[in-house]
VOBA-1610 file (N, C-alpha, C; in pm, whole numbers, padded with zeros to 5 digits, always signed):
BEGIN
Met-00286+00995-01580Met-00176+00899-01588Met-00180+00806-01466Glu-00138+00683-01486Glu-00144+00582-01379Glu-00065+00619-01257Tyr+00044+00702-01273Tyr+00128+00725-01156Tyr+00119+00878-01108Asp+00017+00942-01152Asp-00003+01081-01110Asp+00002+01101-00963Glu-00070+01003-00890Glu-00078+01016-00745Glu+00058+00995-00675Ile+00151+00914-00742Ile+00281+00902-00686Ile+00365+01028-00709Tyr+00355+01084-00829Tyr+00428+01211-00856Tyr+00384+01322-00759Lys+00260+01322-00725Lys+00209+01433-00638Lys+00267+01431-00502Ile+00308+01315-00449Ile+00354+01311-00313Ile+00508+01314-00306Leu+00581+01300-00418Leu+00724+01300-00415Leu+00781+01439-00427Pro+00883+01472-00352Pro+00961+01593-00378Pro+01012+01596-00523Lys+01029+01713-00578Lys+01067+01723-00717Lys+01190+01652-00752Glu+01292+01657-00662Glu+01423+01595-00691Glu+01409+01443-00708Ile+01328+01384-00613Ile+01307+01239-00622Ile+01221+01201-00739Ser+01116+01278-00762Ser+01023+01253-00871Ser+01093+01252-01006Asn+01184+01344-01031Asn+01257+01350-01160Asn+01341+01224-01184Ile+01401+01172-01074Ile+01483+01051-01090Ile+01395+00925-01108Val+01290+00914-01033Val+01206+00799-01028Val+01126+00786-01161Lys+01093+00899-01221Lys+01000+00898-01336Lys+01039+00807-01446Gln+01165+00802-01477Gln+01207+00712-01586Gln+01183+00568-01561Tyr+01191+00525-01433Tyr+01168+00387-01395Tyr+01022+00353-01393Leu+00943+00452-01345Leu+00796+00435-01346Leu+00744+00423-01491Gln+00798+00502-01577Gln+00754+00498-01716Gln+00789+00363-01780Glu+00899+00299-01731Glu+00933+00168-01781Glu+00843+00057-01724Asp+00763+00093-01624Asp+00672-00002-01565Asp+00739-00113-01489Thr+00858-00082-01430Thr+00939-00188-01364Thr+00940-00167-01209Val+00888-00056-01156Val+00901-00027-01014Val+00793-00104-00931Gln+00840-00175-00830Gln+00748-00238-00738Gln+00733-00160-00606Glu+00844-00111-00563Glu+00849-00031-00435Glu+00943+00088-00449Ile+00911+00195-00383Ile+01003+00309-00364Ile+01027+00325-00218Arg+01152+00302-00179Arg+01178+00303-00030Arg+01255+00426+00003Ile+01202+00502+00098Ile+01255+00634+00129Ile+01284+00644+00276Lys+01408+00667+00324Lys+01447+00678+00460Lys+01524+00805+00485Ser+01501+00863+00599Ser+01572+00989+00633Ser+01722+00965+00637Gly+01795+01046+00559Gly+01943+01047+00561Gly+02000+00933+00482Lys+01914+00852+00415Lys+01959+00736+00337Lys+01926+00758+00193Pro+02001+00686+00101Pro+01964+00694-00043Pro+01829+00633-00070Val+01761+00687-00166Val+01632+00630-00212Val+01663+00496-00285Ile+01588+00393-00250Ile+01605+00262-00311Ile+01478+00220-00389Leu+01496+00169-00509Leu+01385+00122-00588Leu+01395-00027-00591Asn+01288-00090-00562Asn+01276-00236-00581Asn+01207-00254-00722Leu+01284-00309-00814Leu+01232-00325-00949Leu+01202-00471-00977Ser+01127-00489-01085Ser+01089-00627-01122Ser+01216-00720-01147Tyr+01328-00656-01183Tyr+01445-00731-01212Tyr+01559-00713-01116Gly+01535-00652-00996Gly+01634-00628-00900Gly+01616-00499-00826Glu+01724-00455-00764Glu+01729-00336-00681Glu+01812-00224-00743Lys+01766-00098-00727Lys+01841+00014-00774Lys+01856+00118-00661Val+01983+00141-00620Val+02011+00241-00518Val+02038+00371-00588Leu+01961+00475-00569Leu+01976+00605-00631Leu+02082+00691-00557Asp+02137+00786-00621Asp+02240+00875-00561Asp+02173+00973-00465Tyr+02047+01004-00474Tyr+01986+01100-00392Tyr+01959+01056-00250Arg+02002+01136-00152Arg+01979+01105-00012Arg+01859+01188+00039Thr+01768+01116+00101Thr+01646+01180+00154Thr+01677+01268+00276Thr+01617+01386+00282Thr+01628+01476+00395Thr+01505+01469+00484Ser+01515+01521+00604Ser+01398+01524+00690Ser+01289+01613+00631Glu+01324+01715+00558Glu+01228+01803+00492Glu+01155+01728+00385Asp+01222+01638+00314Asp+01154+01555+00213Asp+01044+01473+00278Leu+01072+01414+00390Leu+00974+01328+00458Leu+00858+01413+00508Lys+00884+01531+00558Lys+00775+01620+00606Lys+00688+01659+00484Phe+00750+01688+00373Phe+00672+01727+00252Phe+00584+01607+00211Met+00640+01489+00212Met+00567+01374+00165Met+00450+01340+00256Met+00474+01347+00385Met+00368+01319+00483Met+00254+01417+00472Ala+00286+01541+00445Ala+00183+01648+00425Ala+00104+01612+00305Lys+00169+01572+00194Lys+00096+01543+00070Lys+00015+01411+00085Val+00076+01308+00150Val+00006+01180+00166Val-00121+01195+00245Ser-00117+01279+00347Ser-00230+01298+00438Ser-00318+01416+00401Asn-00291+01476+00284Asn-00364+01594+00240Asn-00362+01702+00347Tyr-00250+01715+00411Tyr-00221+01820+00511Tyr-00308+01803+00641Ser-00358+01676+00668Ser-00433+01645+00786Ser-00404+01508+00837Leu-00295+01497+00912Leu-00260+01359+00967Leu-00371+01303+01050Tyr-00444+01393+01122Tyr-00553+01347+01211Tyr-00661+01271+01135Ala-00690+01320+01009Ala-00793+01256+00930Ala-00755+01110+00891Phe-00625+01078+00901Phe-00575+00946+00859Phe-00532+00870+00981Glu-00581+00910+01098Glu-00531+00843+01227Glu-00556+00696+01227Glu-00672+00648+01183Glu-00698+00505+01179Glu-00604+00429+01094Glu-00580+00486+00976Glu-00490+00414+00883Glu-00343+00415+00935Ile-00303+00529+00987Ile-00168+00545+01036Ile-00136+00441+01143Lys-00231+00409+01231Lys-00203+00318+01335Lys-00200+00177+01287Gln-00245+00158+01160Gln-00232+00024+01092Gln-00099+00017+01018Gly-00028+00131+01009Gly+00106+00133+00948Gly+00111+00167+00800Tyr-00003+00223+00746Tyr+00002+00258+00603Tyr-00115+00355+00571Ile-00096+00422+00459Ile-00203+00516+00409Ile-00220+00474+00257Thr-00345+00448+00215Thr-00373+00417+00077Thr-00398+00539-00004Leu-00331+00548-00118Leu-00347+00665-00207Leu-00459+00636-00307Lys-00514+00742-00362Lys-00608+00729-00473Lys-00532+00659-00583Gly-00599+00563-00646Gly-00530+00482-00747Gly-00487+00343-00696Gly-00493+00332-00555Gly-00462+00198-00500Gly-00323+00180-00447His-00229+00276-00475His-00093+00262-00426His-00095+00276-00276Arg-00001+00215-00202Arg-00004+00217-00058Arg+00129+00262-00004Val+00123+00353+00091Val+00244+00408+00157Val+00260+00348+00296Gly+00357+00264+00313Gly+00390+00209+00444Gly+00468+00303+00528Leu+00446+00305+00656Leu+00507+00407+00748Leu+00593+00338+00853Ala+00704+00399+00893Ala+00783+00350+01001Ala+00831+00469+01078Gly+00836+00454+01213Gly+00884+00559+01297Gly+00860+00523+01443Glu+00831+00615+01526Glu+00814+00590+01671Glu+00666+00556+01694Cys+00648+00433+01737Cys+00508+00387+01765Cys+00459+00431+01906Val+00339+00490+01917Val+00287+00529+02042Val+00187+00419+02084Ile+00223+00355+02200Ile+00145+00242+02246Ile+00057+00284+02365Ser-00066+00234+02365Ser-00164+00257+02476Ser-00244+00133+02495Asn-00248+00081+02620Asn-00325-00040+02651Asn-00282-00158+02558Gly-00154-00162+02530Gly-00103-00272+02446Gly-00132-00266+02305Glu-00180-00155+02257Glu-00210-00137+02116Glu-00140-00017+02061Val-00105-00022+01930Val-00047+00098+01866Val-00159+00202+01839Arg-00143+00324+01891Arg-00238+00430+01880Arg-00207+00522+01756Thr-00075+00538+01732Thr-00037+00617+01614Thr+00113+00595+01591Ile+00164+00648+01483Ile+00310+00650+01467Ile+00352+00799+01445Lys+00447+00839+01523Lys+00502+00976+01511Lys+00650+00973+01472Asn+00702+01094+01451Asn+00846+01101+01411Asn+00876+01002+01297Ile+00796+01002+01198Ile+00811+00910+01087Ile+00941+00927+01015Ser+01017+00818+01006Ser+01150+00825+00955Ser+01170+00754+00818Ser+01075+00669+00779Ser+01084+00609+00649Ser+00944+00577+00593Leu+00943+00576+00460Leu+00819+00548+00385Leu+00849+00443+00282Asn+00756+00354+00261Asn+00769+00254+00156Asn+00644+00263+00065Ile+00664+00314-00053Ile+00554+00327-00151Ile+00542+00202-00232Arg+00436+00125-00214Arg+00416+00006-00295Arg+00326+00035-00411Ile+00378+00007-00526Ile+00303+00041-00650Ile+00203-00069-00678Cys+00079-00021-00697Cys-00032-00113-00720Cys-00059-00120-00872Arg-00060-00242-00923Arg-00091-00258-01067Arg-00197-00362-01084Glu-00284-00337-01181Glu-00385-00432-01217Glu-00334-00504-01343Ile-00346-00639-01339Ile-00312-00717-01455Ile-00432-00800-01500Ile-00515-00737-01587Ile-00636-00802-01629Ile-00602-00936-01702Gly-00668-01042-01662Gly-00644-01167-01727Gly-00540-01249-01661Ser-00476-01200-01552Ser-00368-01274-01485Ser-00415-01411-01429Ser-00551-01417-01401Ser-00596-01544-01340Ser-00670-01635-01440Asn-00664-01600-01571Asn-00745-01676-01666Asn-00714-01829-01668Lys-00579-01859-01659Lys-00546-01997-01652Lys-00592-02069-01526Ile-00587-01997-01418Ile-00628-02054-01291Ile-00778-02079-01288Met-00857-01991-01353Met-01003-02003-01352Met-01047-02139-01401Asn-00980-02193-01498Asn-01016-02328-01546Asn-00986-02437-01445Leu-00900-02406-01346Leu-00863-02508-01243Leu-00947-02501-01121Ile-01012-02387-01099Ile-01088-02367-00972Ile-01236-02361-00995Thr-01282-02381-01117Thr-01426-02380-01143Thr-01460-02503-01232Asn-01588-02543-01232Asn-01630-02649-01320Asn-01786-02645-01325Asn-01843-02636-01451Asn-01986-02631-01466Asn-02057-02536-01379Asn-02009-02416-01375Asn-02069-02305-01299Asn-02052-02318-01149Arg-01963-02403-01110Arg-01929-02417-00964Arg-01791-02367-00933Val-01776-02301-00820Val-01645-02252-00776Val-01593-02342-00665Tyr-01476-02400-00681Tyr-01414-02485-00579Tyr-01359-02396-00463Asn-01367-02456-00341Asn-01297-02401-00229Asn-01148-02414-00255Thr-01082-02299-00256Thr-00942-02295-00310Thr-00850-02227-00213Leu-00731-02286-00197Leu-00624-02221-00126Leu-00503-02192-00223Ile-00465-02071-00231Ile-00348-02034-00313Ile-00227-02015-00227Val-00124-02094-00248Val-00002-02089-00167Val+00107-02021-00251Ser+00171-01918-00190Ser+00272-01849-00266Ser+00375-01781-00170Pro+00502-01777-00209Pro+00594-01696-00137Pro+00569-01547-00161Pro+00626-01458-00082Pro+00602-01315-00107Pro+00645-01276-00244Lys+00577-01176-00298Lys+00608-01112-00430Lys+00609-01205-00546Cys+00511-01299-00544Cys+00492-01393-00655Cys+00356-01367-00724Gly+00290-01257-00689Gly+00170-01216-00765Gly+00044-01269-00713Lys+00038-01321-00591Lys-00084-01388-00546Lys-00200-01289-00525Thr-00168-01167-00478Thr-00277-01069-00455Thr-00331-01018-00585Thr-00239-00999-00681Thr-00280-00957-00814Thr-00370-01056-00877Ile-00333-01186-00867Ile-00416-01298-00921Ile-00548-01306-00848Leu-00545-01294-00716Leu-00670-01301-00637Leu-00762-01196-00673Arg-00711-01075-00694Arg-00800-00961-00742Arg-00868-00994-00873Asp-00790-01052-00965Asp-00846-01085-01100Asp-00943-01204-01088Ile-00922-01299-00994Ile-01014-01403-00972Ile-01149-01342-00926Ala-01143-01248-00832Ala-01263-01186-00782Ala-01346-01125-00896Lys-01274-01054-00986Lys-01343-00990-01098Lys-01407-01090-01188Asn-01332-01200-01219Asn-01385-01293-01311Asn-01507-01372-01255Ile-01500-01402-01129Ile-01617-01469-01065Ile-01737-01376-01058Ser-01708-01250-01020Ser-01814-01151-01005Ser-01881-01118-01135Asn-01808-01101-01243Asn-01856-01064-01371Asn-01908-01190-01450Gly-01852-01304-01419Gly-01878-01426-01495Gly-01785-01443-01608Met-01762-01563-01652Met-01678-01602-01765Met-01753-01699-01848Tyr-01821-01656-01950Tyr-01902-01747-02032Tyr-01820-01849-02106Lys-01695-01826-02134Lys-01609-01920-02205Lys-01589-02044-02125Ile-01602-02037-01993Ile-01587-02159-01908Ile-01716-02189-01833Asn-01830-02138-01893Asn-01958-02168-01837Asn-01977-02125-01689Leu-01922-02004-01660Leu-01934-01951-01524Leu-02020-01827-01528Ser-02135-01830-01464Ser-02217-01711-01456Ser-02167-01627-01332Gly-02200-01495-01342Gly-02160-01398-01240Gly-02215-01437-01110Lys-02135-01428-00999Lys-02174-01464-00869Lys-02149-01349-00771Lys-02230-01348-00660Lys-02207-01248-00557Lys-02080-01285-00481Val-01993-01188-00475Val-01863-01203-00413Val-01847-01098-00298Thr-01790-01144-00183Thr-01752-01053-00076Thr-01597-01062-00061Ile-01528-00957-00071Ile-01388-00954-00039Ile-01373-00891+00100Val-01305-00968+00188Val-01261-00915+00320Val-01123-00865+00308Asp-01103-00734+00295Asp-00974-00676+00255Asp-00911-00606+00378Glu-00849-00695+00457Glu-00802-00647+00591Glu-00695-00537+00573Arg-00613-00547+00474Arg-00504-00446+00458Arg-00522-00362+00332Ser-00639-00357+00278Ser-00676-00272+00164Ser-00583-00300+00038Glu-00547-00426+00025Glu-00457-00463-00083Glu-00530-00516-00204Ile-00640-00586-00188Ile-00703-00656-00297Ile-00780-00551-00381Ala-00877-00479-00317Ala-00956-00385-00392Ala-00893-00244-00384Ala-00800-00222-00296Ala-00726-00094-00284Ala-00832+00019-00272Cys-00916+00010-00170Cys-01017+00116-00149Cys-00960+00247-00108Tyr-01015+00353-00164Tyr-00981+00493-00127Tyr-01114+00561-00090Asn-01126+00602+00038Asn-01249+00656+00087Asn-01366+00556+00065Gly-01336+00433+00078Gly-01437+00328+00072Gly-01466+00275-00067Val-01406+00341-00167Val-01439+00310-00307Val-01321+00230-00364Pro-01351+00111-00419Pro-01237+00026-00475Pro-01174+00095-00594Gln-01036+00097-00596Gln-00963+00161-00706Gln-00932+00051-00807Met-00947-00073-00777Met-00924-00180-00866Met-01055-00239-00912Asn-01048-00298-01032Asn-01169-00364-01089Asn-01189-00504-01028Val-01286-00514-00936Val-01308-00645-00865Val-01448-00702-00907Gly-01512-00642-01004Gly-01631-00702-01055Gly-01759-00629-01014Ile-01865-00652-01090Ile-01988-00577-01064Ile-02077-00631-00955Arg-02046-00752-00909Arg-02131-00813-00801Arg-02055-00830-00672Thr-01944-00747-00658Thr-01856-00765-00546Thr-01883-00656-00437Asp-01890-00705-00312Asp-01893-00616-00194Asp-01758-00628-00128Ile-01714-00512-00072Ile-01582-00510-00005Ile-01597-00462+00137Leu-01543-00546+00228Leu-01531-00492+00366Leu-01387-00456+00383Asp-01359-00329+00373Asp-01226-00275+00370Asp-01173-00249+00511Asn-01042-00281+00529Asn-00973-00255+00660Asn-01043-00328+00772Cys-01091-00449+00739Cys-01168-00525+00835Cys-01100-00657+00869Leu-01093-00690+00997Leu-01037-00821+01034Leu-01096-00935+00965Lys-01020-01031+00920Lys-01076-01135+00837Lys-01182-01218+00906Lys-01153-01258+01032Lys-01254-01336+01099Lys-01390-01260+01114Ser-01380-01133+01159Ser-01499-01051+01176Ser-01568-01026+01043Gly-01492-00999+00940Gly-01545-00968+00812Gly-01619-01093+00748Met-01562-01208+00757Met-01623-01324+00703Met-01758-01354+00772Ile-01759-01340+00902Ile-01885-01360+00975Ile-01989-01249+00942Met-01943-01127+00932Met-02039-01017+00887Met-02095-01044+00753Ala-02009-01086+00664Ala-02057-01111+00525Ala-02159-01221+00520Ile-02132-01331+00587Ile-02223-01444+00585Ile-02360-01403+00644Arg-02361-01320+00746Arg-02482-01285+00806Arg-02563-01176+00731Ser-02494-01090+00657Ser-02565-00972+00605Ser-02551-00950+00453Leu-02456-01012+00385Leu-02430-00977+00243Leu-02461-01093+00153Ser-02501-01208+00204Ser-02533-01328+00130Ser-02441-01355+00014Pro-02313-01365+00046Pro-02221-01398-00070Pro-02228-01540-00112Glu-02201-01560-00239Glu-02180-01702-00286Glu-02041-01742-00279Val-01945-01643-00290Val-01802-01667-00277Val-01738-01566-00185Leu-01661-01609-00095Leu-01581-01523-00001Leu-01439-01526-00043Ile-01374-01406-00046Ile-01234-01399-00085Ile-01160-01320+00016Cys-01040-01370+00058Cys-00956-01289+00148Cys-00816-01338+00128Asp-00722-01251+00173Asp-00576-01270+00151Asp-00508-01303+00277Glu-00410-01391+00274Glu-00316-01424+00380Glu-00384-01460+00510Ile-00454-01575+00506Ile-00513-01626+00632Ile-00401-01696+00710Gly-00435-01726+00833Gly-00329-01793+00914Gly-00368-01816+01063Thr-00453-01730+01118Thr-00485-01748+01261Thr-00595-01849+01280Lys-00606-01897+01398Lys-00711-01996+01438Lys-00850-01934+01413Gly-00861-01804+01440Gly-00982-01735+01412Gly-01027-01735+01271Asp-00925-01712+01183Asp-00952-01713+01037Asp-01007-01853+00995Leu-00947-01963+01049Leu-00990-02091+01012Leu-01130-02126+01063Glu-01161-02076+01181Glu-01296-02100+01231Glu-01400-02030+01148Ala-01372-01906+01101Ala-01460-01834+01014Ala-01475-01910+00881Leu-01364-01963+00828Leu-01375-02047+00703Leu-01465-02169+00723Asn-01454-02233+00837Asn-01541-02345+00868Asn-01685-02301+00870Met-01712-02185+00926Met-01847-02132+00930Met-01900-02106+00790Ala-01816-02049+00704Ala-01854-02018+00565Ala-01886-02152+00495Phe-01801-02256+00516Phe-01821-02384+00452Phe-01959-02445+00494Asn-01987-02438+00624Asn-02110-02493+00673Asn-02231-02412+00638Ser-02211-02289+00590Ser-02319-02204+00543Ser-02337-02216+00392Gly-02259-02295+00328Gly-02277-02317+00183Gly-02207-02211+00098Val-02114-02138+00160Val-02044-02032+00093Val-01907-02086+00045Asn-01876-02064-00081Asn-01739-02109-00132Asn-01640-02005-00090Val-01513-02047-00072Val-01405-01960-00026Val-01288-01971-00123Ile-01225-01857-00144Ile-01093-01853-00208Ile-00999-01771-00130Val-00889-01830-00080Val-00802-01757+00018Val-00658-01789-00024Thr-00563-01708+00033Thr-00427-01725+00006Thr-00356-01742+00141Val-00230-01795+00127Val-00142-01807+00245Val+00000-01799+00197His+00089-01746+00280His+00231-01748+00244His+00284-01891+00270Gly+00357-01937+00168Gly+00419-02068+00183Gly+00499-02102+00059Tyr+00582-02206+00063Tyr+00666-02240-00041Tyr+00637-02373-00114Asp+00570-02465-00038Asp+00530-02591-00102Asp+00424-02652-00016Ile+00373-02769-00056Ile+00262-02830+00010Ile+00298-02882+00152Ala+00429-02922+00169Ala+00467-02966+00297Ala+00474-02855+00395Asp+00509-02731+00349Asp+00511-02613+00430Asp+00371-02585+00489Val+00269-02598+00405Val+00140-02566+00448Val+00077-02679+00534Tyr+00102-02805+00489Tyr+00048-02920+00563Tyr+00112-02935+00699Gly+00227-02881+00722Gly+00295-02887+00847Gly+00238-02796+00954Arg+00145-02708+00910Arg+00078-02617+01006Arg-00057-02677+01046Ala-00079-02698+01173Ala-00194-02773+01227Ala-00326-02716+01172Val-00340-02590+01166Val-00469-02530+01125Val-00502-02565+00985Phe-00400-02560+00895Phe-00428-02596+00753Phe-00442-02746+00735Lys-00374-02826+00814Lys-00385-02970+00805Lys-00528-03010+00826Asp-00595-02943+00924Asp-00735-02974+00951Asp-00824-02940+00828Leu-00797-02825+00768Leu-00877-02787+00648Leu-00863-02886+00540Ile-00732-02936+00518Ile-00711-03031+00415Ile-00767-03170+00447Asp-00744-03215+00569Asp-00792-03345+00613Asp-00946-03355+00616Asn-01014-03247+00646Asn-01157-03242+00654Asn-01222-03216+00516Cys-01138-03200+00413Cys-01178-03177+00273Cys-01270-03054+00259Ile-01234-02951+00344Ile-01304-02821+00326Ile-01249-02757+00198Leu-01114-02772+00181Leu-01052-02721+00062Leu-01066-02829-00049Glu-01088-02779-00172Glu-01099-02872-00285Glu-00987-02859-00383Arg-00923-02744-00384Arg-00812-02716-00470Arg-00699-02642-00396Ile-00574-02679-00420Ile-00466-02606-00361Ile-00371-02576-00482Ile-00340-02448-00493Ile-00254-02402-00610Ile-00124-02341-00554Leu-00016-02389-00603Leu+00113-02342-00568Leu+00171-02247-00671Leu+00205-02123-00627Leu+00264-02025-00721Leu+00412-02003-00693Ser+00485-01953-00787Ser+00621-01906-00774Ser+00640-01790-00873Asn+00765-01741-00876Asn+00802-01640-00976Asn+00910-01699-01069Arg+00912-01832-01079Arg+01021-01896-01160Arg+01021-01851-01303Lys+00898-01833-01359Lys+00892-01785-01493Lys+00816-01641-01496Gly+00842-01572-01390Gly+00775-01447-01370Gly+00661-01462-01267Ala+00619-01352-01210Ala+00520-01355-01101Ala+00397-01428-01149Gly+00340-01514-01059Gly+00220-01585-01093Gly+00238-01716-01169Thr+00359-01773-01168Thr+00388-01895-01232Thr+00316-02008-01153Ile+00236-02086-01222Ile+00164-02202-01151Ile+00257-02318-01148Glu+00296-02360-01033Glu+00392-02472-01019Glu+00312-02603-01007Lys+00215-02612-00920Lys+00144-02738-00903Lys+00000-02705-00863Val-00091-02794-00897Val-00228-02785-00857Val-00267-02921-00793Tyr-00323-02912-00671Tyr-00371-03032-00604Tyr-00521-03040-00593Lys-00576-03158-00613Lys-00715-03179-00590Lys-00726-03248-00447Val-00819-03204-00368Val-00836-03263-00237Val-00966-03342-00229Ser-00961-03472-00193Ser-01081-03552-00184Ser-01064-03647-00073Arg-01182-03700-00017Arg-01182-03791+00089Arg-01121-03927+00045Glu-01157-03962-00084Glu-01117-04092-00136Glu-00965-04100-00159Arg-00910-04000-00216Arg-00769-04004-00262Arg-00675-03909-00185Gly-00736-03827-00101Gly-00650-03726-00025Gly-00601-03617-00124Leu-00473-03592-00120Leu-00406-03490-00204Leu-00368-03564-00338Gln-00420-03503-00443Gln-00386-03562-00576Gln-00338-03448-00668Cys-00213-03463-00719Cys-00151-03361-00802Cys-00209-03371-00942Leu-00264-03264-00999Leu-00325-03262-01126Leu-00230-03214-01229Glu-00254-03255-01358Glu-00179-03207-01465Glu-00220-03068-01504Ile-00121-02983-01537Ile-00158-02844-01582Ile-00090-02812-01716
//
């Protein structure tokens, strides 16, 4: 069953209550805090449950999440999450232990946030027609507010490019995903839990700048994919990929084109025509609603396309 790994880590009392919502396929997050009621973030709103979490519940869950060995998950814990088999992710909050200016671990964990991972095959099919042409993949930026389906769509884009889509004259291409937060491929012990295609390599839990440079040097990708770029280092790596002849598909948090264009690093990408397509998403008609698509060219600058 899709949610078996969730049921395994939940105390029986919580599991019994949550099960009906999971079966309805509406749960996005299960938020659990010591001494507080369990809260479900659902596709249509929020549900506060009557059950209050105890410290024993949290101890039980951490033992289950870490397979009774927190030490084995030390690297993940200091990143603030543990990925479950099946791709679901458990975010952690508690007392951070700092050494030399870096988080070394989190102890006295007081809250957990279980993010439910779902694959929606075909969610990018409409977008594929907008970001490819005659077996070519355009350098694309997907702009989206939080919880509008951009990672789900990005994952499906990776699969489609990797496997190929003969309906749109796209042959399968070598793809590298730089998955800094294990969200796109949802790797568990290095193995992707999501379908990201047969020609896809994944650099899991890897900094985007480092991963993009590593991929260009050693994996010979035709297309690089990563989520939530934003730092100057990320943009430098994208420039390197562009100059190496590698196409890129990346996402960024934002609400409209002015939001993105107002950030200096993205303005340079647009003005230098490294990007060829910009796609704006929302959840107006459900997650993954395509609001606008822009073509970027030296001759006309930003041109809004009909969709």
